[in-house]
C-alpha positions as CSV (number, residue, x, y, z in Angstrom):
1,M,3.5,-198.2,24.2
2,T,6.8,-199.1,22.7
3,S,7.1,-197.8,19.1
4,S,10.1,-197.5,16.9
5,Y,10.8,-194.6,14.6
6,P,13.8,-193.6,12.4
7,R,15.7,-190.5,13.7
8,E,14.7,-188.6,10.6
9,T,11.0,-188.7,11.4
10,V,8.8,-185.7,12.3
11,E,5.8,-187.4,13.8
12,F,3.0,-187.0,16.3
13,Q,2.9,-189.7,19.0
14,P,-0.5,-189.5,20.7
15,I,-1.1,-190.4,24.3
16,T,-4.4,-191.1,26.0
17,I,-4.9,-190.0,29.6
18,T,-8.2,-191.0,31.3
19,V,-9.7,-190.0,34.7
20,D,-12.4,-192.4,35.8
21,G,-12.6,-193.7,32.2
22,T,-13.0,-190.3,30.6
23,P,-10.3,-189.0,28.3
24,V,-8.6,-185.8,29.6
25,T,-7.0,-183.2,27.3
26,T,-6.8,-180.2,29.6
27,G,-4.6,-179.6,32.6
28,V,-2.0,-182.0,31.2
29,T,1.7,-181.4,30.7
30,V,4.2,-183.8,29.1
31,A,7.9,-184.7,29.1
32,L,9.9,-186.7,26.7
33,V,13.2,-187.8,28.3
34,A,16.0,-190.2,27.6
35,N,15.4,-193.7,29.2
36,G,16.6,-193.8,32.8
37,T,16.2,-190.2,33.5
38,R,13.3,-188.5,35.4
39,P,11.4,-185.5,33.9
40,S,12.5,-182.2,35.2
41,E,10.9,-179.9,32.6
42,W,7.2,-180.2,31.7
43,V,5.6,-178.6,28.6
44,A,2.2,-178.3,27.1
45,P,1.3,-181.3,24.9
46,T,1.0,-181.1,21.2
47,T,-2.7,-181.2,20.1
48,L,-3.6,-182.7,16.8
49,A,-7.1,-183.7,15.6
50,G,-8.4,-183.4,19.2
51,K,-5.7,-185.7,20.6
52,I,-2.8,-184.8,22.8
53,G,0.7,-186.2,22.6
54,V,4.4,-185.4,21.9
55,M,6.0,-184.5,18.6
56,L,9.0,-186.7,17.7
57,T,11.6,-184.6,15.9
58,G,15.3,-184.0,16.2
59,L,15.9,-187.0,18.5
60,T,19.2,-188.9,18.5
61,P,19.0,-192.7,18.4
62,G,18.0,-194.3,21.7
63,L,15.1,-195.1,24.0
64,Y,12.9,-192.3,25.3
65,N,10.2,-192.3,28.0
66,V,7.0,-190.3,27.6
67,W,5.5,-188.9,30.8
68,A,2.3,-187.0,31.5
69,K,1.4,-184.9,34.6
70,I,-2.2,-184.0,35.3
71,S,-3.1,-180.9,37.4
72,S,-6.1,-181.9,39.3
73,S,-6.5,-180.4,42.8
74,P,-5.8,-181.7,45.3
75,E,-3.8,-184.4,43.4
76,T,-1.1,-184.1,40.7
77,P,-0.7,-187.6,39.2
78,V,2.4,-188.3,37.2
79,I,1.9,-191.1,34.6
80,D,4.5,-193.2,32.8
81,C,3.1,-193.4,29.3
82,G,5.6,-195.8,27.9
83,F,8.6,-195.8,25.6
84,V,9.6,-194.6,22.1
85,S,12.6,-196.1,20.3
86,I,14.5,-193.9,17.9
87,T,16.7,-195.8,15.5
């Protein structure tokens, strides 16, 4: 995903996480960080109309990376979900 949004936007950016082809919406945390940095703080995703994702609001212009972490014992996969460009 690479989408471009103006900095004034307040918009939901959905992400799709699947395990063995089945969409997962529980046990997921997300991070939205400036490009080139690694996530250090994970938060619950925003849920809207049964989908999970991040809310884009209050971001300065630049490229941001969306990450997801799935809690699934014994594994904890971390997934790079792509980029969002703020203009």
